[in-house]
KEKE-3310 file (N, C-alpha, C; in steps of 0.2 Angstrom, whole numbers, plus 5000, padded with zeros to 4 digits):
npx = (5415:5406:5393:5387:5375:5361:5351:5341:5342:5337:5323:5321:5312:5299:5294:5286:5274:5274:5274:5261:5254:5258:5253:5240:5235:5241:5232:5220:5219:5220:5230:5235:5233:5224:5214:5225:5235:5227:5224:5236:5238:5230:5233:5246:5245:5238:5249:5258:5251:5243:5231:5228:5237:5247:5251:5266:5276:5289:5303:5309:5299:5290:5294:5294:5282:5275:5279:5273:5260:5257:5256:5267:5273:5281:5299:5300:5310:5317:5322:5335:5345:5363:5370:5362:5355:5355:5343:5334:5339:5336:5323:5317:5323:5318:5304:5303:5309:5320:5333:5339:5354:5357:5368:5372:5368:5382:5382:5370:5370:5357:5348:5353:5343:5346:5353:5344:5335:5343:5346:5333:5323:5314:5309:5308:5298:5297:5302:5313:5315:5326:5327:5339:5348:5340:5337:5325:5323:5327:5313:5303:5310:5311:5297:5292:5298:5293:5280:5282:5286:5276:5279:5279:5280:5290:5293:5308:5306:5314:5323:5318:5307:5297:5304:5304:5300:5301:5289:5281:5278:5289:5285:5274:5271:5274:5268:5268:5275:5288:5291:5302:5302:5312:5323:5333:5328:5322:5308:5306:5303:5300:5307:5306:5296:5285:5279:5266:5263:5251:5241:5232:5218:5216:5230:5230:5221:5226:5238:5234:5230:5240:5249:5244:5243:5239:5226:5209:5197:5196:5204:5201:5210:5215:5226:5244:5252:5260:5265:5266:5264:5261:5262:5251:5258:5270:5263:5257:5267:5271:5263:5263:5277:5276:5268:5278:5288:5289:5297:5308:5312:5316:5327:5336:5341:5344:5356:5363:5364:5375:5386:5388:5391:5402:5412:5428:5433:5439:5432:5420:5403:5385:5374:5363:5348:5334:5325:5324:5320:5329:5330:5339:5343:5353:5370:5382:5397:5410:5427:5442:5453:5446:5446:5456:5452:5440:5446:5453:5443:5438:5448:5447:5436:5423:5412:5407:5400:5399:5391:5387:5398:5401:5395:5379:5383:5393:5393:5390:5380:5373:5380:5377:5369:5376:5388:5404:5400:5401:5401:5407:5406:5397:5405:5415:5408:5405:5417:5424:5415:5407:5397:5392:5388:5372:5361:5343:5345:5359:5367:5369:5382:5388:5390:5398:5408:5414:5416:5426:5436:5435:5441:5453:5461)
npy = (5174:5179:5171:5166:5160:5158:5149:5146:5158:5166:5163:5163:5172:5170:5160:5157:5160:5150:5138:5138:5138:5127:5116:5119:5115:5102:5098:5099:5088:5088:5088:5089:5098:5108:5122:5128:5130:5135:5147:5151:5153:5162:5173:5176:5177:5189:5197:5197:5201:5195:5185:5171:5158:5144:5132:5121:5109:5112:5124:5118:5111:5121:5128:5116:5111:5125:5126:5115:5117:5126:5120:5117:5113:5096:5094:5107:5123:5132:5148:5152:5160:5160:5159:5153:5145:5127:5123:5128:5125:5112:5111:5113:5103:5093:5094:5089:5098:5108:5118:5133:5143:5159:5173:5183:5200:5209:5220:5216:5205:5196:5190:5195:5205:5211:5201:5190:5188:5184:5170:5165:5153:5144:5134:5138:5141:5147:5158:5159:5167:5174:5181:5184:5183:5191:5203:5211:5206:5215:5220:5225:5225:5211:5208:5214:5207:5194:5195:5199:5188:5179:5171:5159:5167:5161:5167:5164:5164:5163:5168:5181:5186:5199:5208:5222:5227:5243:5247:5235:5219:5206:5191:5192:5196:5186:5171:5159:5157:5154:5150:5147:5143:5139:5135:5146:5157:5174:5174:5161:5144:5130:5118:5110:5118:5128:5139:5144:5157:5165:5173:5166:5155:5144:5139:5138:5128:5117:5116:5113:5101:5096:5094:5086:5071:5073:5075:5081:5075:5066:5050:5051:5053:5065:5071:5067:5067:5071:5067:5082:5092:5106:5106:5108:5113:5118:5128:5133:5140:5148:5158:5165:5170:5178:5191:5198:5200:5212:5220:5213:5211:5225:5226:5218:5227:5239:5233:5231:5243:5247:5240:5245:5258:5258:5248:5248:5253:5241:5230:5223:5229:5227:5233:5248:5254:5266:5258:5247:5238:5230:5216:5209:5195:5189:5196:5199:5202:5204:5200:5196:5190:5179:5167:5170:5180:5175:5166:5174:5182:5171:5167:5180:5177:5177:5170:5166:5164:5155:5158:5154:5139:5132:5135:5131:5125:5118:5108:5090:5083:5088:5089:5084:5093:5105:5103:5108:5124:5140:5151:5165:5178:5172:5162:5169:5176:5167:5163:5173:5178:5181:5178:5189:5190:5193:5192:5191:5192:5197:5211:5229:5233:5220:5220:5232:5226:5217:5225:5232:5222:5216:5228:5229:5220)
npz = (5156:5140:5135:5118:5117:5128:5131:5143:5150:5142:5142:5154:5159:5156:5162:5173:5167:5156:5165:5169:5157:5152:5162:5161:5150:5149:5159:5150:5141:5129:5115:5101:5089:5094:5104:5108:5096:5088:5091:5092:5078:5075:5081:5077:5063:5063:5068:5058:5047:5038:5030:5035:5045:5047:5058:5060:5061:5061:5054:5043:5037:5037:5025:5016:5015:5011:4998:4992:4994:4984:4973:4964:4950:4949:4945:4942:4941:4956:4962:4972:4986:4984:4996:5007:5023:5023:5024:5017:5002:5004:5006:4994:4985:4992:4989:4976:4965:4957:4964:4961:4962:4965:4967:4981:4986:4990:4999:5009:5010:5009:4994:4977:4969:4955:4950:4945:4934:4923:4928:4926:4918:4905:4915:4927:4941:4953:4966:4980:4993:5005:5021:5028:5042:5049:5042:5030:5012:4998:4993:4983:4968:4968:4969:4956:4948:4950:4945:4932:4926:4928:4942:4956:4974:4988:5004:5015:5031:5042:5050:5054:5061:5063:5056:5044:5029:5020:5031:5030:5035:5033:5028:5024:5011:5002:4992:4999:5015:5025:5043:5055:5074:5082:5095:5098:5090:5086:5090:5099:5101:5114:5109:5094:5082:5070:5056:5043:5034:5024:5011:5004:5002:4995:4998:5010:5013:5008:5014:5028:5027:5020:5033:5041:5037:5025:5027:5028:5034:5046:5042:5030:5016:5005:5001:4997:5012:5027:5043:5052:5063:5072:5090:5105:5117:5113:5104:5114:5123:5111:5112:5121:5121:5110:5112:5119:5108:5100:5110:5112:5099:5099:5111:5104:5095:5100:5105:5095:5089:5098:5093:5080:5081:5088:5085:5075:5059:5055:5053:5042:5043:5046:5034:5036:5032:5030:5023:5029:5042:5054:5062:5067:5072:5070:5072:5062:5057:5046:5041:5036:5042:5050:5057:5065:5072:5079:5087:5095:5102:5109:5117:5126:5133:5126:5117:5100:5085:5068:5055:5039:5041:5028:5010:5001:4988:4990:5000:5002:5000:4991:4979:4967:4963:4958:4952:4948:4948:4952:4964:4970:4978:4989:4994:4998:5008:5015:5020:5028:5037:5053:5069:5080:5100:5101:5110:5117:5132:5134:5140:5139:5144:5140:5127:5125:5131:5123:5111:5115:5116:5103:5096:5100:5091)
capx = (5412:5401:5391:5384:5368:5360:5343:5339:5343:5332:5317:5320:5305:5292:5295:5279:5268:5277:5271:5253:5252:5258:5248:5233:5236:5240:5224:5213:5217:5218:5237:5237:5227:5219:5215:5231:5237:5222:5224:5242:5237:5226:5237:5254:5243:5237:5254:5261:5247:5241:5224:5230:5243:5246:5256:5269:5281:5297:5305:5310:5292:5286:5296:5294:5274:5272:5280:5269:5253:5258:5255:5272:5275:5289:5304:5302:5316:5316:5328:5335:5351:5368:5373:5357:5357:5355:5336:5331:5339:5333:5315:5315:5324:5312:5297:5305:5310:5326:5337:5344:5356:5360:5373:5369:5370:5387:5381:5365:5370:5352:5349:5353:5338:5349:5357:5339:5332:5349:5343:5327:5322:5306:5307:5307:5291:5297:5309:5312:5318:5328:5327:5345:5350:5334:5338:5323:5326:5324:5305:5300:5312:5310:5290:5292:5300:5287:5275:5282:5287:5272:5283:5276:5286:5291:5298:5309:5308:5316:5326:5314:5301:5295:5307:5299:5302:5296:5285:5278:5281:5291:5281:5267:5275:5275:5262:5269:5280:5289:5294:5306:5302:5318:5324:5336:5326:5319:5303:5308:5300:5306:5308:5305:5291:5287:5271:5267:5259:5247:5233:5229:5212:5218:5235:5230:5218:5231:5242:5231:5230:5248:5253:5241:5243:5234:5219:5205:5192:5201:5205:5201:5218:5215:5234:5250:5254:5264:5265:5270:5259:5264:5260:5249:5262:5274:5259:5255:5273:5274:5259:5265:5282:5272:5267:5285:5292:5293:5301:5314:5317:5320:5333:5341:5341:5348:5363:5367:5367:5381:5392:5388:5393:5408:5416:5432:5431:5443:5427:5414:5396:5379:5372:5358:5344:5329:5318:5324:5319:5331:5329:5347:5342:5362:5373:5387:5403:5415:5435:5448:5456:5439:5446:5459:5446:5435:5451:5457:5438:5438:5454:5446:5430:5419:5409:5405:5396:5399:5384:5389:5406:5400:5390:5376:5385:5398:5390:5392:5375:5371:5386:5374:5363:5380:5395:5408:5396:5405:5398:5413:5402:5394:5410:5420:5405:5406:5425:5426:5408:5407:5391:5394:5383:5366:5354:5338:5348:5364:5367:5373:5388:5392:5392:5403:5415:5414:5418:5434:5440:5436:5445:5461:5462)
capy = (5173:5180:5166:5168:5160:5154:5148:5146:5164:5170:5159:5163:5179:5167:5153:5156:5159:5144:5133:5139:5135:5120:5113:5120:5110:5095:5095:5099:5081:5088:5090:5090:5103:5111:5130:5132:5130:5139:5156:5156:5155:5168:5178:5176:5178:5197:5200:5197:5206:5189:5182:5165:5156:5137:5130:5116:5107:5115:5128:5115:5109:5126:5129:5110:5110:5129:5125:5110:5118:5130:5116:5120:5106:5093:5095:5115:5126:5137:5151:5153:5162:5153:5158:5153:5140:5123:5121:5133:5122:5105:5111:5113:5097:5086:5094:5088:5104:5110:5124:5138:5147:5166:5176:5189:5208:5209:5225:5216:5196:5194:5188:5202:5207:5213:5195:5186:5186:5178:5162:5163:5149:5142:5129:5142:5143:5151:5164:5158:5174:5172:5188:5181:5188:5198:5208:5210:5207:5221:5215:5229:5224:5205:5207:5215:5200:5188:5198:5198:5181:5173:5165:5162:5169:5159:5169:5159:5171:5157:5174:5188:5189:5206:5214:5226:5232:5248:5245:5230:5214:5200:5185:5195:5197:5179:5166:5153:5161:5150:5152:5145:5144:5134:5140:5153:5161:5179:5171:5153:5139:5126:5114:5112:5122:5131:5139:5146:5162:5165:5175:5161:5153:5138:5136:5137:5121:5112:5117:5110:5095:5091:5094:5080:5065:5074:5073:5085:5073:5059:5045:5054:5057:5070:5072:5063:5072:5070:5071:5089:5098:5111:5103:5111:5112:5123:5135:5138:5146:5154:5164:5169:5175:5183:5195:5200:5199:5217:5223:5207:5214:5232:5226:5216:5232:5242:5231:5229:5249:5247:5237:5249:5265:5258:5246:5251:5252:5236:5226:5225:5228:5226:5238:5251:5258:5269:5256:5241:5237:5224:5211:5206:5189:5187:5200:5197:5205:5201:5200:5191:5185:5178:5162:5171:5186:5170:5163:5181:5184:5166:5170:5183:5175:5179:5165:5168:5157:5156:5157:5148:5139:5130:5136:5124:5122:5113:5102:5082:5079:5092:5089:5083:5100:5112:5102:5112:5128:5143:5157:5167:5180:5168:5160:5176:5178:5160:5161:5178:5179:5179:5180:5190:5189:5198:5189:5195:5190:5200:5217:5234:5231:5214:5221:5236:5222:5213:5229:5233:5216:5216:5233:5229:5213)
capz = (5150:5138:5129:5112:5117:5132:5131:5151:5153:5137:5143:5162:5161:5155:5165:5176:5162:5153:5169:5169:5151:5152:5167:5158:5143:5152:5162:5146:5139:5122:5115:5095:5085:5099:5104:5109:5090:5084:5094:5090:5072:5073:5083:5073:5056:5063:5068:5051:5041:5033:5032:5038:5047:5048:5062:5058:5067:5062:5049:5037:5036:5033:5020:5010:5015:5009:4992:4991:4994:4980:4968:4958:4948:4950:4940:4941:4944:4962:4962:4981:4986:4987:5005:5013:5026:5019:5025:5009:4997:5005:5006:4986:4983:4994:4985:4968:4962:4956:4966:4955:4964:4965:4972:4986:4986:4996:5005:5012:5012:5004:4987:4971:4964:4948:4946:4946:4929:4922:4930:4924:4911:4904:4918:4933:4944:4959:4969:4988:4997:5012:5024:5032:5048:5052:5038:5025:5006:4993:4990:4977:4962:4967:4967:4952:4944:4952:4941:4926:4925:4933:4947:4964:4978:4995:5008:5021:5037:5049:5055:5053:5064:5065:5052:5039:5023:5021:5034:5029:5039:5031:5030:5021:5004:4997:4991:5006:5020:5031:5050:5061:5081:5084:5102:5096:5086:5091:5092:5099:5107:5118:5104:5087:5080:5063:5052:5037:5032:5017:5010:4997:5004:4994:5000:5017:5015:5006:5021:5034:5024:5021:5039:5045:5033:5020:5027:5031:5037:5048:5038:5022:5015:4999:4997:5001:5018:5032:5051:5052:5065:5077:5095:5108:5120:5109:5103:5119:5125:5107:5111:5127:5120:5105:5116:5120:5103:5099:5114:5111:5094:5101:5114:5100:5088:5103:5107:5087:5088:5101:5089:5074:5083:5091:5082:5072:5053:5052:5052:5038:5048:5043:5031:5040:5028:5033:5021:5032:5049:5056:5069:5071:5075:5072:5069:5059:5054:5041:5043:5032:5047:5054:5060:5070:5076:5084:5091:5101:5106:5115:5124:5130:5136:5121:5111:5094:5081:5060:5051:5040:5037:5022:5007:4999:4984:4995:5002:4998:4998:4986:4974:4959:4957:4957:4951:4944:4949:4956:4969:4972:4983:4992:4996:5002:5014:5021:5023:5032:5042:5060:5072:5087:5105:5103:5112:5122:5138:5134:5142:5135:5145:5138:5121:5126:5132:5115:5107:5117:5113:5094:5093:5100:5088)
cpx = (5406:5398:5389:5377:5367:5353:5339:5338:5336:5325:5314:5312:5300:5291:5288:5274:5268:5272:5264:5251:5252:5255:5242:5233:5237:5233:5218:5213:5218:5226:5238:5230:5222:5218:5222:5234:5230:5221:5231:5243:5235:5231:5243:5251:5241:5244:5259:5257:5244:5234:5225:5237:5242:5253:5257:5274:5289:5297:5306:5303:5289:5288:5293:5286:5272:5275:5275:5263:5252:5255:5260:5273:5282:5293:5304:5308:5314:5322:5328:5343:5356:5372:5367:5360:5355:5346:5332:5331:5336:5325:5314:5318:5320:5306:5298:5306:5318:5330:5341:5349:5359:5363:5370:5371:5377:5386:5376:5366:5364:5353:5348:5348:5340:5353:5350:5337:5337:5348:5337:5326:5315:5302:5305:5301:5291:5303:5308:5317:5321:5330:5333:5347:5346:5334:5332:5326:5324:5318:5304:5300:5310:5301:5290:5292:5297:5282:5275:5283:5281:5275:5279:5283:5284:5295:5301:5311:5309:5321:5324:5309:5301:5298:5303:5303:5299:5290:5281:5281:5284:5285:5274:5267:5273:5268:5263:5275:5282:5292:5297:5303:5306:5320:5328:5334:5322:5311:5303:5303:5304:5308:5307:5298:5292:5279:5272:5262:5257:5243:5229:5224:5215:5225:5233:5226:5223:5236:5241:5230:5238:5251:5250:5238:5240:5227:5215:5199:5195:5198:5203:5206:5216:5222:5238:5253:5259:5263:5269:5267:5263:5258:5256:5252:5266:5268:5257:5260:5273:5269:5261:5273:5280:5271:5272:5289:5293:5297:5308:5317:5321:5325:5338:5344:5345:5357:5365:5369:5374:5387:5393:5391:5398:5414:5421:5430:5436:5438:5421:5409:5391:5377:5365:5355:5338:5323:5318:5323:5322:5330:5335:5346:5351:5364:5381:5391:5407:5423:5439:5452:5450:5440:5450:5456:5444:5439:5452:5452:5438:5441:5453:5439:5423:5417:5406:5403:5399:5393:5384:5395:5404:5395:5387:5380:5392:5398:5390:5387:5371:5376:5382:5370:5369:5387:5398:5403:5402:5401:5403:5410:5401:5402:5416:5414:5406:5414:5426:5419:5408:5401:5393:5388:5378:5359:5350:5341:5354:5362:5371:5383:5392:5393:5398:5410:5417:5417:5424:5438:5442:5442:5451:5464:5467)
cpy = (5174:5174:5170:5168:5158:5154:5148:5154:5168:5168:5162:5170:5177:5162:5152:5157:5153:5138:5133:5137:5130:5115:5114:5115:5103:5093:5097:5092:5083:5093:5090:5094:5105:5119:5132:5136:5135:5144:5156:5158:5161:5173:5182:5177:5186:5200:5202:5200:5200:5187:5175:5164:5147:5133:5123:5114:5110:5120:5125:5113:5113:5129:5123:5111:5118:5129:5120:5112:5124:5126:5116:5112:5102:5095:5104:5118:5133:5141:5152:5156:5157:5153:5157:5146:5134:5121:5125:5130:5114:5105:5111:5108:5091:5089:5093:5092:5105:5116:5127:5142:5155:5170:5182:5195:5208:5214:5221:5207:5192:5193:5194:5202:5207:5205:5190:5183:5184:5173:5160:5160:5148:5137:5132:5143:5145:5154:5162:5163:5172:5179:5185:5186:5191:5203:5208:5209:5213:5219:5220:5226:5217:5201:5208:5210:5195:5190:5197:5193:5176:5168:5166:5163:5164:5163:5163:5163:5167:5163:5180:5190:5195:5210:5215:5229:5237:5248:5240:5223:5208:5193:5186:5196:5190:5175:5161:5157:5157:5152:5147:5146:5140:5138:5146:5158:5167:5178:5163:5150:5135:5119:5116:5114:5127:5132:5142:5151:5164:5169:5172:5157:5145:5133:5133:5130:5117:5111:5112:5103:5090:5090:5087:5073:5066:5075:5079:5084:5066:5054:5044:5057:5059:5071:5066:5068:5070:5072:5077:5094:5101:5107:5108:5114:5119:5130:5138:5144:5149:5159:5170:5174:5180:5190:5200:5201:5207:5220:5217:5210:5221:5231:5224:5222:5237:5241:5232:5239:5251:5246:5242:5256:5264:5253:5249:5249:5246:5231:5228:5224:5229:5234:5240:5255:5260:5262:5250:5240:5229:5221:5208:5200:5186:5195:5198:5202:5202:5204:5196:5187:5182:5173:5165:5177:5181:5168:5169:5182:5177:5165:5173:5183:5175:5173:5168:5161:5159:5153:5160:5145:5137:5132:5131:5120:5117:5108:5096:5083:5082:5093:5088:5089:5105:5107:5106:5120:5133:5149:5160:5172:5176:5164:5163:5175:5173:5160:5167:5181:5177:5183:5183:5191:5195:5196:5192:5195:5194:5207:5224:5232:5225:5214:5226:5231:5219:5218:5230:5228:5215:5223:5233:5222:5217)
cpz = (5148:5132:5124:5112:5123:5135:5138:5152:5147:5139:5150:5163:5161:5158:5170:5172:5158:5156:5170:5162:5149:5155:5164:5151:5145:5156:5157:5144:5133:5119:5109:5094:5090:5100:5104:5101:5088:5086:5092:5082:5070:5076:5080:5066:5057:5064:5062:5047:5035:5035:5038:5040:5048:5051:5059:5063:5067:5055:5043:5034:5033:5026:5013:5010:5011:5001:4988:4990:4989:4972:4963:4957:4949:4944:4940:4945:4951:4962:4970:4981:4989:4992:5010:5017:5023:5020:5019:5004:4999:5006:4997:4983:4986:4992:4978:4966:4962:4960:4962:4959:4962:4970:4975:4985:4992:5001:5010:5015:5008:4996:4983:4968:4956:4946:4946:4940:4924:4923:4928:4917:4911:4911:4926:4934:4949:4960:4975:4989:5003:5016:5031:5038:5051:5047:5031:5018:5003:4989:4983:4972:4961:4967:4961:4946:4944:4946:4933:4923:4927:4938:4955:4970:4986:4997:5013:5025:5042:5053:5055:5056:5067:5061:5047:5034:5021:5023:5033:5030:5034:5034:5026:5014:4999:4998:4997:5009:5026:5037:5054:5069:5083:5092:5102:5093:5089:5094:5092:5104:5112:5114:5099:5084:5074:5061:5048:5037:5027:5018:5005:5003:5002:4996:5006:5018:5012:5013:5027:5032:5024:5027:5044:5040:5026:5020:5030:5035:5039:5044:5032:5020:5006:4994:5001:5006:5021:5039:5052:5057:5070:5085:5099:5113:5119:5107:5108:5121:5119:5108:5116:5124:5115:5107:5118:5114:5101:5103:5112:5105:5096:5106:5109:5095:5092:5104:5100:5086:5090:5097:5082:5075:5085:5090:5078:5065:5050:5049:5047:5042:5043:5041:5035:5033:5030:5029:5025:5038:5049:5062:5072:5074:5075:5068:5068:5056:5050:5043:5038:5035:5052:5059:5068:5076:5082:5089:5098:5105:5112:5120:5128:5134:5132:5117:5105:5091:5075:5058:5044:5036:5030:5018:5004:4993:4986:4997:4997:4997:4993:4979:4967:4957:4956:4957:4946:4943:4954:4960:4973:4978:4990:4997:4999:5009:5019:5024:5029:5037:5049:5065:5080:5094:5103:5104:5116:5128:5139:5136:5138:5136:5143:5133:5122:5127:5126:5111:5109:5116:5106:5093:5096:5097:5082)
residu = (MET:ILE:ASP:TYR:GLU:ASN:LEU:LYS:LYS:VAL:ASN:GLU:PRO:PHE:PHE:GLU:GLU:TYR:LYS:ALA:SER:PHE:ASN:ALA:THR:LEU:ASP:SER:GLY:TRP:TYR:ILE:LEU:GLY:LYS:ASN:VAL:GLU:ASN:PHE:GLU:ASN:ASP:PHE:ALA:SER:TYR:CYS:GLY:THR:LYS:PHE:CYS:VAL:GLY:VAL:ALA:ASN:GLY:LEU:ASP:ALA:LEU:MET:LEU:GLY:ILE:LYS:ALA:LEU:ASP:ILE:PRO:ALA:GLY:SER:GLU:ILE:ILE:VAL:PRO:SER:ASN:THR:TYR:ILE:ALA:SER:VAL:LEU:ALA:ILE:VAL:ASP:SER:ASN:CYS:ILE:PRO:VAL:LEU:VAL:GLU:PRO:ASP:ILE:ARG:THR:TYR:ASN:ILE:ASP:PRO:ALA:ARG:ILE:GLU:GLU:LYS:ILE:THR:ALA:LYS:THR:LYS:GLY:ILE:MET:VAL:VAL:HIS:LEU:TYR:GLY:LYS:PRO:CYS:ASP:MET:ASP:PRO:ILE:MET:ALA:ILE:CYS:LYS:LYS:HIS:ASN:LEU:LYS:LEU:ILE:GLU:ASP:CYS:ALA:GLN:SER:HIS:GLY:ALA:LYS:TYR:LYS:GLY:LYS:MET:THR:GLY:SER:PHE:GLY:ASP:ALA:ASN:GLY:PHE:SER:PHE:TYR:PRO:THR:LYS:ASN:LEU:GLY:ALA:LEU:GLY:ASP:ALA:GLY:ALA:VAL:THR:THR:ASN:SER:GLU:SER:ALA:ARG:GLU:ASN:LEU:LYS:LYS:LEU:ARG:ASN:TYR:GLY:SER:GLY:ILE:LYS:TYR:TYR:ASN:ASP:LEU:PHE:GLY:TYR:ASN:ALA:ARG:LEU:ASP:GLU:VAL:GLN:ALA:GLY:PHE:LEU:SER:ILE:LYS:LEU:LYS:LYS:LEU:ASP:SER:ILE:ASN:GLN:HIS:LYS:ARG:GLU:LEU:ALA:ALA:LEU:TYR:LEU:LYS:ASN:LEU:LYS:SER:ASP:PHE:ILE:LEU:PRO:VAL:VAL:ASP:LYS:ASP:TYR:PHE:ASP:VAL:TYR:HIS:ILE:PHE:ASN:VAL:CYS:HIS:PRO:LYS:ARG:ASP:GLN:LEU:LYS:GLU:HIS:LEU:LEU:LYS:ASN:GLY:ILE:LYS:THR:GLU:ILE:HIS:TYR:PRO:VAL:PRO:PRO:HIS:HIS:GLN:LYS:ALA:TYR:LYS:GLU:PHE:PHE:GLU:ASN:GLN:LYS:TYR:PRO:LEU:SER:GLU:GLU:ILE:HIS:LYS:THR:THR:LEU:SER:LEU:PRO:VAL:SER:SER:PHE:HIS:THR:LYS:GLU:ASP:ILE:ILE:LYS:VAL:VAL:GLU:VAL:MET:ASN:LYS:PHE)
# end
């Protein structure tokens, strides 16, 4: 059996360092907002090429607090891709803003810059781009649109740790940029964890308060805040894995290259372009008989996943925002996409096996 993911195998190379880090944290007696968090924030900001990083409890908190830190007024519209994971939309709604969906570029599955301006109104105050599957968005035209219309830019980098657009890291373009360190991510913790990167001093100060009950000084609350802190244990683990992130990404790129080279033309494969340094958090293909393909692979001992089976505008909880709206490109992607094994523990032999089985479908 070839697993889609196996978190024990992913983390085994780090076990001894993790144990040492955990024991040091345990012995320190300091478990919330201490040296581990501070060290990781500094290291990750440096890695992303930003001035600041603020650790938070998870990726959803990163997006939600990122929006709030930018002082975007309640009732504002924020543009977001129609085929994103629901966390992107949830963060906007929870910030008392209105999500406005824009269809993706069918080649990249990322938001289509050519479709953004038609959705801008007097209420539009921001754009949230999502670097889906580990492929950077087309940032030059998006940045130009933000400048033209004086819009805030939020990057959802939950799947793009280390990905680059024209040599520049994702998470360094926006006003506030949210990362998830959920265990399956290329840079994954051993539990929930997240962070926001920014170059704004005011956003950083707001974020530090928002994650800690709105407090900058203990028992004095300047903002309506949350309990959304990155803890010392996870920060210690993340600092260890961050040192290996580039090699993790390189391994996944090598596995992806085998798929790209050897899968037959029946499958719609990820687009490769010199401007995009993809990190393949997810390697997805599209096929009109996706469900049969998934079953075929499982019968042959290969597990896969679907990211994602239901688009945001069809989710029951969000009916009031998108009633009677249609997004055919998003719907086509959600009906046909399939995620193949491409984890850091997989071998090239694993991928060749998957290719052989797929090419017989």
